[in-house]
C-alpha positions in Angstrom: 42.0 -9.1 -59.3 45.3 -10.5 -58.6 46.5 -9.5 -62.1 46.0 -5.7 -61.7 48.9 -5.9 -58.7 51.7 -7.2 -61.1 52.3 -4.3 -63.3 51.4 -0.6 -63.7 51.0 1.9 -61.6 48.5 -0.1 -59.1 51.9 -2.7 -58.7 55.0 0.3 -57.8 52.1 1.9 -55.0 51.6 -1.8 -53.9 55.1 -2.4 -53.3 55.2 1.1 -51.6 52.7 0.5 -48.9 53.4 -3.3 -48.6 57.3 -2.3 -48.1 55.9 0.3 -45.8 54.6 -2.0 -43.9 57.3 -4.5 -44.3 59.9 -2.1 -42.5 57.3 -0.7 -39.6 54.4 -3.4 -39.4 56.9 -5.4 -36.2 57.6 -2.4 -34.7 53.8 -0.5 -34.5 52.7 -4.2 -33.5 55.0 -4.1 -30.4 54.8 -0.6 -29.8 50.9 -0.6 -29.7 50.7 -4.2 -27.6 53.2 -2.1 -24.8 50.8 0.9 -24.9 47.5 -1.6 -24.4 49.4 -3.7 -21.7 50.8 -0.2 -20.0 47.5 1.7 -19.7 45.4 -1.5 -18.8 47.9 -2.3 -16.3 48.0 1.3 -14.8 44.5 0.8 -14.3 44.4 -1.6 -11.7 46.4 -0.2 -9.2 45.3 3.4 -9.6 41.7 1.2 -8.8 40.2 2.9 -12.1 40.1 -0.7 -14.0 36.6 -1.8 -15.5 37.6 -5.2 -15.0 38.8 -5.0 -11.2 35.4 -6.8 -10.4 35.6 -9.3 -13.1 39.3 -9.9 -11.2 38.2 -10.2 -8.4 35.5 -12.3 -8.8 37.7 -14.9 -10.8 40.8 -15.1 -8.3 38.5 -15.4 -5.3 40.9 -17.5 -3.7 43.6 -14.7 -3.2 43.3 -11.3 -1.4 42.3 -8.7 -4.1 43.5 -6.1 -2.5 46.9 -7.3 -3.2 46.1 -9.7 -6.3 44.7 -6.6 -8.6 47.5 -4.5 -7.8 50.1 -7.2 -8.4 48.1 -8.1 -12.0 48.4 -4.7 -13.0 52.1 -4.2 -12.2 52.4 -7.5 -13.9 51.2 -6.3 -17.0 52.5 -2.9 -17.0 56.0 -4.7 -16.6 54.8 -6.5 -19.8 54.3 -2.9 -21.5 57.6 -1.9 -20.7 59.3 -4.7 -21.7 57.8 -4.8 -25.4 59.3 -1.5 -25.4 62.5 -2.4 -25.9 63.4 -4.9 -28.4 66.3 -6.6 -26.6 63.8 -7.5 -24.1 61.0 -8.7 -25.9 61.7 -12.7 -24.6 61.1 -11.3 -21.3 58.0 -9.8 -22.2 56.6 -13.0 -24.3 57.8 -14.7 -21.2 55.6 -12.9 -18.2 52.5 -12.5 -20.8 52.3 -16.6 -21.4 52.2 -16.8 -17.7 49.5 -14.4 -17.5 47.6 -14.7 -20.4 46.1 -18.2 -19.4 44.7 -16.5 -16.1 42.3 -13.8 -18.3 41.0 -17.2 -19.9 39.3 -17.7 -16.5 36.5 -16.1 -16.3 35.1 -17.9 -19.4 35.3 -21.5 -16.9 34.5 -19.3 -13.6 32.0 -16.8 -14.2 30.2 -18.2 -17.3 27.2 -16.1 -16.1 29.1 -13.0 -16.5 30.6 -13.7 -19.4 28.4 -15.6 -21.9 24.5 -14.4 -22.7 24.3 -17.6 -24.1 26.7 -20.3 -23.0 29.1 -21.3 -25.3 28.3 -19.1 -28.0 27.0 -15.6 -27.1 29.7 -13.4 -24.9 28.8 -10.5 -23.0 31.0 -7.6 -23.6 33.0 -9.2 -20.9 33.6 -12.2 -22.5 34.6 -10.3 -25.9 37.0 -8.5 -23.3 38.5 -11.7 -22.9 38.2 -13.3 -26.3 40.2 -10.4 -27.5 43.1 -12.2 -25.6 43.7 -14.2 -28.6 44.9 -11.6 -30.6 47.4 -10.8 -28.3 48.5 -14.2 -28.5 48.7 -13.9 -32.2 50.5 -11.0 -32.0 52.9 -12.1 -29.1 53.8 -15.3 -31.3 54.7 -12.7 -34.7 56.5 -10.7 -32.3 58.4 -13.7 -30.7 59.3 -15.0 -34.2 61.6 -11.7 -34.8 63.4 -12.3 -31.8 66.4 -13.9 -33.7 66.8 -11.6 -36.9 69.9 -9.8 -37.0 71.9 -12.5 -35.0 74.2 -15.6 -37.0 72.2 -18.8 -37.5 
C-alpha cells in the first residue's frame, strides 16, 4: 500500500493533502480546542452545564455556588488565550492546572463514572476520559510555541 503513494497521481494528491494539513492543522486544532473550552466554560456560570452536578459532587469541600462559575470562567480563559498565538503558553499553564481536577470524579465518584470499575465507563466517565485527547493536543500545541523564534 505504501508504494502507491510514492509516484504518480496519488503521490501528487497525497502531497497536496498532507501539505494542507501541515499548513492549517495546528491552527484548526488550537481554535477547535479554544471553542470547546469557551463553549463548555460559558455553560457553567450560566447554570446550563450538564457537568454541573458532577463538579458539585466532586469538589464538595468548596462552595459550589462559587466554584462552578469560577471553573467556568477559568475554562473560558483557557479558550480565549488559545485563540491568540502569543498567549498559548498561558493557555497551556491554565489548562495543566485545571486538567488534573477533571479526573477526580474517577476516584471520588466511581459509582457515577463507571458501570464496572475500572474498565466500563458511564457517559460521564467517557466525558472525563476524552480529556486525554485534550492533554495530547495541548502537548502538540505547546511544541509550537517556539516556532519562528531564533534557536
